[in-house]
N, CA, C and O atoms as a Tripos MOL2 file, in Angstrom:
@<TRIPOS>MOLECULE
protein
  224   223    56     0     0
PROTEIN
NO_CHARGES

@<TRIPOS>ATOM
      1 N          83.4130  104.8070  104.9710 N.3       1 MET1
      2 CA         84.0410  104.6070  103.6840 C.3       1 MET1
      3 C          84.5400  103.1720  103.6350 C.2       1 MET1
      4 O          85.1580  102.6780  104.5780 O.2       1 MET1
      5 N          84.2640  102.5310  102.5430 N.am      2 SER2
      6 CA         84.6960  101.1410  102.4050 C.3       2 SER2
      7 C          86.1940  101.0560  102.1320 C.2       2 SER2
      8 O          86.8360  102.0370  101.7560 O.2       2 SER2
      9 N          86.7160   99.8880  102.3270 N.am      3 ILE3
     10 CA         88.1370   99.6740  102.0760 C.3       3 ILE3
     11 C          88.4450   99.9220  100.6000 C.2       3 ILE3
     12 O          89.5100  100.4400  100.2670 O.2       3 ILE3
     13 N          87.5260   99.5580   99.7250 N.am      4 GLY4
     14 CA         87.7130   99.7940   98.2920 C.3       4 GLY4
     15 C          87.8370  101.2740   97.9790 C.2       4 GLY4
     16 O          88.6670  101.6690   97.1600 O.2       4 GLY4
     17 N          87.0100  102.1020   98.6310 N.am      5 ASP5
     18 CA         87.0760  103.5490   98.4190 C.3       5 ASP5
     19 C          88.3900  104.1180   98.9420 C.2       5 ASP5
     20 O          88.9950  104.9910   98.3200 O.2       5 ASP5
     21 N          88.8220  103.6110  100.0920 N.am      6 LYS6
     22 CA         90.0960  104.0730  100.6520 C.3       6 LYS6
     23 C          91.2470  103.7070   99.7280 C.2       6 LYS6
     24 O          92.1650  104.5010   99.5200 O.2       6 LYS6
     25 N          91.1920  102.5040   99.1770 N.am      7 ALA7
     26 CA         92.2390  102.0610   98.2570 C.3       7 ALA7
     27 C          92.2310  102.9210   96.9950 C.2       7 ALA7
     28 O          93.2850  103.3040   96.4880 O.2       7 ALA7
     29 N          91.0390  103.2180   96.4980 N.am      8 LYS8
     30 CA         90.9310  104.0430   95.2970 C.3       8 LYS8
     31 C          91.5070  105.4370   95.5390 C.2       8 LYS8
     32 O          92.1860  105.9850   94.6710 O.2       8 LYS8
     33 N          91.2430  106.0040   96.6970 N.am      9 ASP9
     34 CA         91.7990  107.3210   97.0280 C.3       9 ASP9
     35 C          93.3180  107.2630   97.1600 C.2       9 ASP9
     36 O          94.0120  108.1910   96.7460 O.2       9 ASP9
     37 N          93.8320  106.1880   97.7300 N.am     10 ALA10
     38 CA         95.2830  106.0400   97.8600 C.3      10 ALA10
     39 C          95.9400  105.9060   96.4910 C.2      10 ALA10
     40 O          97.0150  106.4580   96.2570 O.2      10 ALA10
     41 N          95.2950  105.1760   95.5930 N.am     11 VAL11
     42 CA         95.8230  105.0240   94.2330 C.3      11 VAL11
     43 C          95.7770  106.3680   93.5080 C.2      11 VAL11
     44 O          96.7180  106.7190   92.7960 O.2      11 VAL11
     45 N          94.6900  107.1240   93.6840 N.am     12 GLN12
     46 CA         94.5870  108.4280   93.0350 C.3      12 GLN12
     47 C          95.6690  109.3710   93.5620 C.2      12 GLN12
     48 O          96.2370  110.1560   92.8030 O.2      12 GLN12
     49 N          95.9470  109.2910   94.8470 N.am     13 LYS13
     50 CA         96.9990  110.1290   95.4260 C.3      13 LYS13
     51 C          98.3490  109.7660   94.8160 C.2      13 LYS13
     52 O          99.1280  110.6490   94.4570 O.2      13 LYS13
     53 N          98.6240  108.4770   94.6980 N.am     14 ALA14
     54 CA         99.8930  108.0360   94.1110 C.3      14 ALA14
     55 C          99.9810  108.4430   92.6410 C.2      14 ALA14
     56 O         101.0370  108.8730   92.1770 O.2      14 ALA14
     57 N          98.8840  108.3110   91.9160 N.am     15 ALA15
     58 CA         98.8730  108.7100   90.5090 C.3      15 ALA15
     59 C          99.1010  110.2130   90.3820 C.2      15 ALA15
     60 O          99.7960  110.6610   89.4700 O.2      15 ALA15
     61 N          98.5280  110.9840   91.2790 N.am     16 GLY16
     62 CA         98.7360  112.4260   91.2780 C.3      16 GLY16
     63 C         100.1930  112.7710   91.5140 C.2      16 GLY16
     64 O         100.7330  113.6950   90.9060 O.2      16 GLY16
     65 N         100.8230  112.0190   92.4040 N.am     17 HIS17
     66 CA        102.2420  112.2350   92.6780 C.3      17 HIS17
     67 C         103.0740  111.9620   91.4170 C.2      17 HIS17
     68 O         103.9940  112.7170   91.1010 O.2      17 HIS17
     69 N         102.7490  110.8910   90.7090 N.am     18 VAL18
     70 CA        103.4590  110.5420   89.4740 C.3      18 VAL18
     71 C         103.2190  111.6040   88.4080 C.2      18 VAL18
     72 O         104.1590  112.0410   87.7430 O.2      18 VAL18
     73 N         101.9620  112.0240   88.2410 N.am     19 GLU19
     74 CA        101.6510  113.0690   87.2500 C.3      19 GLU19
     75 C         102.4360  114.3370   87.5360 C.2      19 GLU19
     76 O         102.9880  114.9560   86.6260 O.2      19 GLU19
     77 N         102.4810  114.7170   88.7960 N.am     20 GLU20
     78 CA        103.2020  115.9240   89.1750 C.3      20 GLU20
     79 C         104.6920  115.7830   88.8420 C.2      20 GLU20
     80 O         105.2970  116.7030   88.2920 O.2      20 GLU20
     81 N         105.2700  114.6430   89.1720 N.am     21 ALA21
     82 CA        106.6940  114.4220   88.9100 C.3      21 ALA21
     83 C         107.0000  114.4330   87.4110 C.2      21 ALA21
     84 O         107.9770  115.0440   86.9780 O.2      21 ALA21
     85 N         106.1660  113.7610   86.6280 N.am     22 VAL22
     86 CA        106.3670  113.7370   85.1760 C.3      22 VAL22
     87 C         106.1890  115.1320   84.5990 C.2      22 VAL22
     88 O         106.9470  115.5460   83.7220 O.2      22 VAL22
     89 N         105.2010  115.8500   85.0820 N.am     23 GLY23
     90 CA        104.9710  117.2140   84.6160 C.3      23 GLY23
     91 C         106.1630  118.1170   84.8850 C.2      23 GLY23
     92 O         106.5240  118.9510   84.0550 O.2      23 GLY23
     93 N         106.7710  117.9440   86.0510 N.am     24 LYS24
     94 CA        107.9540  118.7470   86.3850 C.3      24 LYS24
     95 C         109.1370  118.3800   85.4950 C.2      24 LYS24
     96 O         109.8650  119.2570   85.0290 O.2      24 LYS24
     97 N         109.3280  117.0880   85.2610 N.am     25 LYS25
     98 CA        110.4510  116.6300   84.4370 C.3      25 LYS25
     99 C         110.3140  117.0900   82.9870 C.2      25 LYS25
    100 O         111.3110  117.3820   82.3260 O.2      25 LYS25
    101 N         109.0780  117.1530   82.4970 N.am     26 THR26
    102 CA        108.8490  117.5070   81.1000 C.3      26 THR26
    103 C         108.4550  118.9700   80.9290 C.2      26 THR26
    104 O         108.0980  119.3940   79.8300 O.2      26 THR26
    105 N         108.5180  119.7320   81.9980 N.am     27 ASP27
    106 CA        108.1050  121.1460   81.9810 C.3      27 ASP27
    107 C         106.6860  121.3250   81.4600 C.2      27 ASP27
    108 O         106.3990  122.2590   80.7110 O.2      27 ASP27
    109 N         105.8040  120.4170   81.8660 N.am     28 ASP28
    110 CA        104.3870  120.4730   81.4830 C.3      28 ASP28
    111 C         103.6040  121.0070   82.6840 C.2      28 ASP28
    112 O         103.2510  120.2550   83.5920 O.2      28 ASP28
    113 N         103.3430  122.2950   82.6740 N.am     29 ALA29
    114 CA        102.6750  122.9460   83.8010 C.3      29 ALA29
    115 C         101.2710  122.3910   84.0200 C.2      29 ALA29
    116 O         100.8240  122.2650   85.1590 O.2      29 ALA29
    117 N         100.5770  122.0580   82.9320 N.am     30 GLU30
    118 CA         99.2130  121.5410   83.0570 C.3      30 GLU30
    119 C          99.2070  120.1730   83.7520 C.2      30 GLU30
    120 O          98.3600  119.9160   84.6080 O.2      30 GLU30
    121 N         100.1400  119.3050   83.3890 N.am     31 LEU31
    122 CA        100.2210  117.9880   84.0110 C.3      31 LEU31
    123 C         100.6400  118.1070   85.4700 C.2      31 LEU31
    124 O         100.1300  117.3790   86.3230 O.2      31 LEU31
    125 N         101.5550  119.0090   85.7600 N.am     32 THR32
    126 CA        101.9810  119.2480   87.1370 C.3      32 THR32
    127 C         100.8010  119.7090   87.9830 C.2      32 THR32
    128 O         100.5940  119.2180   89.0920 O.2      32 THR32
    129 N         100.0360  120.6480   87.4580 N.am     33 ALA33
    130 CA         98.8750  121.1700   88.1850 C.3      33 ALA33
    131 C          97.8250  120.0830   88.3930 C.2      33 ALA33
    132 O          97.2240  119.9960   89.4630 O.2      33 ALA33
    133 N          97.6030  119.2530   87.3710 N.am     34 GLN34
    134 CA         96.6170  118.1720   87.4990 C.3      34 GLN34
    135 C          97.0520  117.1820   88.5700 C.2      34 GLN34
    136 O          96.2250  116.7100   89.3500 O.2      34 GLN34
    137 N          98.3320  116.8660   88.6130 N.am     35 GLY35
    138 CA         98.8510  115.9610   89.6340 C.3      35 GLY35
    139 C          98.6690  116.5290   91.0250 C.2      35 GLY35
    140 O          98.2790  115.8120   91.9460 O.2      35 GLY35
    141 N          98.9490  117.8130   91.1840 N.am     36 GLN36
    142 CA         98.7750  118.4570   92.4890 C.3      36 GLN36
    143 C          97.3110  118.4570   92.8950 C.2      36 GLN36
    144 O          96.9850  118.2440   94.0630 O.2      36 GLN36
    145 N          96.4290  118.6960   91.9320 N.am     37 LYS37
    146 CA         94.9840  118.7060   92.2030 C.3      37 LYS37
    147 C          94.5140  117.3170   92.6330 C.2      37 LYS37
    148 O          93.7620  117.1830   93.5980 O.2      37 LYS37
    149 N          94.9610  116.2840   91.9130 N.am     38 ASP38
    150 CA         94.5650  114.9170   92.2560 C.3      38 ASP38
    151 C          95.0450  114.5350   93.6540 C.2      38 ASP38
    152 O          94.3030  113.9310   94.4290 O.2      38 ASP38
    153 N          96.2790  114.8870   93.9670 N.am     39 LYS39
    154 CA         96.8160  114.5840   95.2960 C.3      39 LYS39
    155 C          96.0120  115.2830   96.3750 C.2      39 LYS39
    156 O          95.6650  114.6730   97.3870 O.2      39 LYS39
    157 N          95.7150  116.5520   96.1700 N.am     40 ALA40
    158 CA         94.9820  117.3230   97.1730 C.3      40 ALA40
    159 C          93.5630  116.7770   97.3700 C.2      40 ALA40
    160 O          93.0950  116.6580   98.5020 O.2      40 ALA40
    161 N          92.8900  116.4510   96.2810 N.am     41 MET41
    162 CA         91.5220  115.9310   96.3820 C.3      41 MET41
    163 C          91.4830  114.6090   97.1240 C.2      41 MET41
    164 O          90.6400  114.4040   97.9960 O.2      41 MET41
    165 N          92.3900  113.7170   96.7800 N.am     42 SER42
    166 CA         92.3710  112.4070   97.4360 C.3      42 SER42
    167 C          92.7820  112.5270   98.9030 C.2      42 SER42
    168 O          92.2320  111.8280   99.7540 O.2      42 SER42
    169 N          93.7340  113.3960   99.2070 N.am     43 GLU43
    170 CA         94.1460  113.5880  100.5990 C.3      43 GLU43
    171 C          93.0020  114.1840  101.4230 C.2      43 GLU43
    172 O          92.8020  113.7980  102.5740 O.2      43 GLU43
    173 N          92.2600  115.1120  100.8430 N.am     44 ASP44
    174 CA         91.1090  115.6890  101.5460 C.3      44 ASP44
    175 C          90.0720  114.6160  101.8720 C.2      44 ASP44
    176 O          89.5420  114.5750  102.9830 O.2      44 ASP44
    177 N          89.7850  113.7460  100.9010 N.am     45 ARG45
    178 CA         88.8140  112.6770  101.1470 C.3      45 ARG45
    179 C          89.3270  111.7140  102.2180 C.2      45 ARG45
    180 O          88.5700  111.2900  103.0910 O.2      45 ARG45
    181 N          90.6080  111.3720  102.1490 N.am     46 LEU46
    182 CA         91.1770  110.4670  103.1490 C.3      46 LEU46
    183 C          91.1350  111.0950  104.5410 C.2      46 LEU46
    184 O          90.8230  110.4080  105.5130 O.2      46 LEU46
    185 N          91.4420  112.3750  104.6500 N.am     47 GLU47
    186 CA         91.4100  113.0580  105.9510 C.3      47 GLU47
    187 C          89.9860  113.1140  106.5040 C.2      47 GLU47
    188 O          89.7730  112.9140  107.7000 O.2      47 GLU47
    189 N          89.0270  113.3810  105.6440 N.am     48 THR48
    190 CA         87.6280  113.4190  106.0690 C.3      48 THR48
    191 C          87.2090  112.0650  106.6290 C.2      48 THR48
    192 O          86.5610  111.9850  107.6730 O.2      48 THR48
    193 N          87.5800  111.0170  105.9330 N.am     49 GLU49
    194 CA         87.2100  109.6730  106.3890 C.3      49 GLU49
    195 C          87.9640  109.2940  107.6580 C.2      49 GLU49
    196 O          87.4040  108.6080  108.5130 O.2      49 GLU49
    197 N          89.2060  109.7150  107.8070 N.am     50 ARG50
    198 CA         89.9430  109.4430  109.0450 C.3      50 ARG50
    199 C          89.2520  110.1260  110.2240 C.2      50 ARG50
    200 O          89.1580  109.5570  111.3120 O.2      50 ARG50
    201 N          88.7710  111.3430  110.0020 N.am     51 ALA51
    202 CA         88.0630  112.0600  111.0550 C.3      51 ALA51
    203 C          86.7630  111.3430  111.4170 C.2      51 ALA51
    204 O          86.4280  111.2200  112.5950 O.2      51 ALA51
    205 N          86.0420  110.8780  110.4200 N.am     52 LYS52
    206 CA         84.7940  110.1410  110.6720 C.3      52 LYS52
    207 C          85.0800  108.8560  111.4150 C.2      52 LYS52
    208 O          84.3780  108.5180  112.3680 O.2      52 LYS52
    209 N          86.1030  108.1350  110.9890 N.am     53 ASP53
    210 CA         86.4480  106.8670  111.6360 C.3      53 ASP53
    211 C          86.8710  107.0810  113.0900 C.2      53 ASP53
    212 O          86.5730  106.2500  113.9470 O.2      53 ASP53
    213 N          87.5460  108.1620  113.3690 N.am     54 GLY54
    214 CA         88.0020  108.4480  114.7130 C.3      54 GLY54
    215 C          86.8960  108.8770  115.6490 C.2      54 GLY54
    216 O          87.0130  108.7030  116.8620 O.2      54 GLY54
    217 N          85.8230  109.4340  115.1130 N.am     55 SER55
    218 CA         84.7490  109.9360  115.9660 C.3      55 SER55
    219 C          83.7300  108.8680  116.3300 C.2      55 SER55
    220 O          82.8690  109.1070  117.1770 O.2      55 SER55
    221 N          83.8080  107.6980  115.7120 N.am     56 ASN56
    222 CA         82.8420  106.6250  115.9920 C.3      56 ASN56
    223 C          83.2490  105.8080  117.1650 C.2      56 ASN56
    224 O          82.5490  104.8660  117.5340 O.2      56 ASN56
@<TRIPOS>BOND
     1     1     2 1
     2     2     3 1
     3     3     4 2
     4     3     5 am
     5     5     6 1
     6     6     7 1
     7     7     8 2
     8     7     9 am
     9     9    10 1
    10    10    11 1
    11    11    12 2
    12    11    13 am
    13    13    14 1
    14    14    15 1
    15    15    16 2
    16    15    17 am
    17    17    18 1
    18    18    19 1
    19    19    20 2
    20    19    21 am
    21    21    22 1
    22    22    23 1
    23    23    24 2
    24    23    25 am
    25    25    26 1
    26    26    27 1
    27    27    28 2
    28    27    29 am
    29    29    30 1
    30    30    31 1
    31    31    32 2
    32    31    33 am
    33    33    34 1
    34    34    35 1
    35    35    36 2
    36    35    37 am
    37    37    38 1
    38    38    39 1
    39    39    40 2
    40    39    41 am
    41    41    42 1
    42    42    43 1
    43    43    44 2
    44    43    45 am
    45    45    46 1
    46    46    47 1
    47    47    48 2
    48    47    49 am
    49    49    50 1
    50    50    51 1
    51    51    52 2
    52    51    53 am
    53    53    54 1
    54    54    55 1
    55    55    56 2
    56    55    57 am
    57    57    58 1
    58    58    59 1
    59    59    60 2
    60    59    61 am
    61    61    62 1
    62    62    63 1
    63    63    64 2
    64    63    65 am
    65    65    66 1
    66    66    67 1
    67    67    68 2
    68    67    69 am
    69    69    70 1
    70    70    71 1
    71    71    72 2
    72    71    73 am
    73    73    74 1
    74    74    75 1
    75    75    76 2
    76    75    77 am
    77    77    78 1
    78    78    79 1
    79    79    80 2
    80    79    81 am
    81    81    82 1
    82    82    83 1
    83    83    84 2
    84    83    85 am
    85    85    86 1
    86    86    87 1
    87    87    88 2
    88    87    89 am
    89    89    90 1
    90    90    91 1
    91    91    92 2
    92    91    93 am
    93    93    94 1
    94    94    95 1
    95    95    96 2
    96    95    97 am
    97    97    98 1
    98    98    99 1
    99    99   100 2
   100    99   101 am
   101   101   102 1
   102   102   103 1
   103   103   104 2
   104   103   105 am
   105   105   106 1
   106   106   107 1
   107   107   108 2
   108   107   109 am
   109   109   110 1
   110   110   111 1
   111   111   112 2
   112   111   113 am
   113   113   114 1
   114   114   115 1
   115   115   116 2
   116   115   117 am
   117   117   118 1
   118   118   119 1
   119   119   120 2
   120   119   121 am
   121   121   122 1
   122   122   123 1
   123   123   124 2
   124   123   125 am
   125   125   126 1
   126   126   127 1
   127   127   128 2
   128   127   129 am
   129   129   130 1
   130   130   131 1
   131   131   132 2
   132   131   133 am
   133   133   134 1
   134   134   135 1
   135   135   136 2
   136   135   137 am
   137   137   138 1
   138   138   139 1
   139   139   140 2
   140   139   141 am
   141   141   142 1
   142   142   143 1
   143   143   144 2
   144   143   145 am
   145   145   146 1
   146   146   147 1
   147   147   148 2
   148   147   149 am
   149   149   150 1
   150   150   151 1
   151   151   152 2
   152   151   153 am
   153   153   154 1
   154   154   155 1
   155   155   156 2
   156   155   157 am
   157   157   158 1
   158   158   159 1
   159   159   160 2
   160   159   161 am
   161   161   162 1
   162   162   163 1
   163   163   164 2
   164   163   165 am
   165   165   166 1
   166   166   167 1
   167   167   168 2
   168   167   169 am
   169   169   170 1
   170   170   171 1
   171   171   172 2
   172   171   173 am
   173   173   174 1
   174   174   175 1
   175   175   176 2
   176   175   177 am
   177   177   178 1
   178   178   179 1
   179   179   180 2
   180   179   181 am
   181   181   182 1
   182   182   183 1
   183   183   184 2
   184   183   185 am
   185   185   186 1
   186   186   187 1
   187   187   188 2
   188   187   189 am
   189   189   190 1
   190   190   191 1
   191   191   192 2
   192   191   193 am
   193   193   194 1
   194   194   195 1
   195   195   196 2
   196   195   197 am
   197   197   198 1
   198   198   199 1
   199   199   200 2
   200   199   201 am
   201   201   202 1
   202   202   203 1
   203   203   204 2
   204   203   205 am
   205   205   206 1
   206   206   207 1
   207   207   208 2
   208   207   209 am
   209   209   210 1
   210   210   211 1
   211   211   212 2
   212   211   213 am
   213   213   214 1
   214   214   215 1
   215   215   216 2
   216   215   217 am
   217   217   218 1
   218   218   219 1
   219   219   220 2
   220   219   221 am
   221   221   222 1
   222   222   223 1
   223   223   224 2
@<TRIPOS>SUBSTRUCTURE
     1 MET1         2 RESIDUE 1 A MET
     2 SER2         6 RESIDUE 1 A SER
     3 ILE3        10 RESIDUE 1 A ILE
     4 GLY4        14 RESIDUE 1 A GLY
     5 ASP5        18 RESIDUE 1 A ASP
     6 LYS6        22 RESIDUE 1 A LYS
     7 ALA7        26 RESIDUE 1 A ALA
     8 LYS8        30 RESIDUE 1 A LYS
     9 ASP9        34 RESIDUE 1 A ASP
    10 ALA10       38 RESIDUE 1 A ALA
    11 VAL11       42 RESIDUE 1 A VAL
    12 GLN12       46 RESIDUE 1 A GLN
    13 LYS13       50 RESIDUE 1 A LYS
    14 ALA14       54 RESIDUE 1 A ALA
    15 ALA15       58 RESIDUE 1 A ALA
    16 GLY16       62 RESIDUE 1 A GLY
    17 HIS17       66 RESIDUE 1 A HIS
    18 VAL18       70 RESIDUE 1 A VAL
    19 GLU19       74 RESIDUE 1 A GLU
    20 GLU20       78 RESIDUE 1 A GLU
    21 ALA21       82 RESIDUE 1 A ALA
    22 VAL22       86 RESIDUE 1 A VAL
    23 GLY23       90 RESIDUE 1 A GLY
    24 LYS24       94 RESIDUE 1 A LYS
    25 LYS25       98 RESIDUE 1 A LYS
    26 THR26      102 RESIDUE 1 A THR
    27 ASP27      106 RESIDUE 1 A ASP
    28 ASP28      110 RESIDUE 1 A ASP
    29 ALA29      114 RESIDUE 1 A ALA
    30 GLU30      118 RESIDUE 1 A GLU
    31 LEU31      122 RESIDUE 1 A LEU
    32 THR32      126 RESIDUE 1 A THR
    33 ALA33      130 RESIDUE 1 A ALA
    34 GLN34      134 RESIDUE 1 A GLN
    35 GLY35      138 RESIDUE 1 A GLY
    36 GLN36      142 RESIDUE 1 A GLN
    37 LYS37      146 RESIDUE 1 A LYS
    38 ASP38      150 RESIDUE 1 A ASP
    39 LYS39      154 RESIDUE 1 A LYS
    40 ALA40      158 RESIDUE 1 A ALA
    41 MET41      162 RESIDUE 1 A MET
    42 SER42      166 RESIDUE 1 A SER
    43 GLU43      170 RESIDUE 1 A GLU
    44 ASP44      174 RESIDUE 1 A ASP
    45 ARG45      178 RESIDUE 1 A ARG
    46 LEU46      182 RESIDUE 1 A LEU
    47 GLU47      186 RESIDUE 1 A GLU
    48 THR48      190 RESIDUE 1 A THR
    49 GLU49      194 RESIDUE 1 A GLU
    50 ARG50      198 RESIDUE 1 A ARG
    51 ALA51      202 RESIDUE 1 A ALA
    52 LYS52      206 RESIDUE 1 A LYS
    53 ASP53      210 RESIDUE 1 A ASP
    54 GLY54      214 RESIDUE 1 A GLY
    55 SER55      218 RESIDUE 1 A SER
    56 ASN56      222 RESIDUE 1 A ASN
């Protein structure tokens, strides 16, 4: 995974965290769920790449 892809995943994780927080503050369940989904997806990709990087 390139550094650009890693950065993009980190930004998506941070954006997911913000979406989740805003959703909670505004009682917007859909936004909260979307934020949680974004965080989980980006964390999964980052973990997969960390595993690949460690095995080389």
